[in-house]
Steps between C-alpha positions, in 0.01 A plus 500: 500500500760317707420467871723704733668312786680644806720260686659616820844353561518422131870541456605147601383155609137408461399859401750506217401158371130595504565827327708347221240226447209750478703715257536197282120454510436853376441685832636846586705445812657741748709390789627670800815522719630729769806540274382479136830625361659168592292322233577683167466179304138421615282412204220697666514846673591498868338774704634622830301379794546440872188324629564614852476869394154640417650795305706262292190289424306810384789617279534158345135472408494860381798423284329193349183692429693770310599221263172304490125574510418194701644238744341163447700273734697556815738223617609568861827303486743717703588329832772413735601188695597491859632219719615438855389388841203718596665601835805625309352696213508873574149648512597767245581221252160332575327836427694562185411161368129575553544834333643329192286182486166624630453869539694585178283287265191642670611860429564409132150353479352813658670716246389297188139422608362844398645444153351165465161618629491768240592243230233260653749219474822378635691204648722499801732205569667486837811271519499343842661180598427140592684590819202727576281210561680368795733622776848381404780485756755776459274659239235625745489855383510414126218245546297756693542782247407287195211336693369845583503589128317177417225577744443871429470416128193290581326807653611767248397286193137498622498875542624569145310236309208746431751711302594202273847475665637162586767424766678172546792355699773289348711313756828373358715233666876499468625638172857534373548874549729735684255543791735343747766764439247780579359350820565640840666227697520537876866433581595136591635567844745259658355540851135483378281222632370470150831479333500132388133477389498843336827423318362176366176661396680787326705255295185308402313821399783618277524158339129500429537829309805383312319185392170677447268489199547702187342851527352447160239281664378803690487696182288237326263475805448879513442516123230236538334691790496813303316321223254340738149655488421430866827444680514320835592675823811290584758337267804297606802445266784277590631156562238227578618450853484876578144520372407181684618647827203743486256211452652308786469804728132514416422135579747403774463575870707800595749314717552231235576764239730683742689173556538445126656860466729438793625175357553659159709783655658251734401693817 
């Protein structure tokens, strides 16, 4: 029997690429979107889901279980970007980003764990970010929300191992998707003390996405993880320099690493 996969945020970008790849490999895939009617041509069903709404999460999982008898793999891919000088990002936008990138995935996990415990099997893959391994200038909130998901996964996976459920993180670098268009950008204010440096960093971030890797690389990596008997806790997928930045953070003195980042962002 084909394994059933639920991919949150599966209507575009990385989620769509992963879903299409898994379909080709014989999996039964369901994606999600807050507005599924916008994707009538998807090659796999798109269920309605807002990860910031507990009722929506329950309705989505219930709808899936009306179609299937099991849920083998959850891929927590839904997320949102946010940029800006910390001082100028509205607190409500910070909270909303954590609702989407941190609390949302956790609520989805809470909803599917009883199903997986009854099955005595399951795999949960949380899509985080290489940005979650370090505090990046003008991406403070994004780095924090993704870093929080990385850390909490380490704890949860130990709690659920006795039920034969695995949980892993996959941290992508920059990929050529439409994530930049969906980010919250704090306005670039002419009278802001951060105007010049934030403006340059914003241009650099958008260029990195435009020149990013093919999302198919993420799909291949996730397929490999799914077929690994004992998956690792953390995976990184992206350009060599992006993955190397994590290694450098681990071995370099803090201030040396900070200086490297500031030079990179021309701060």
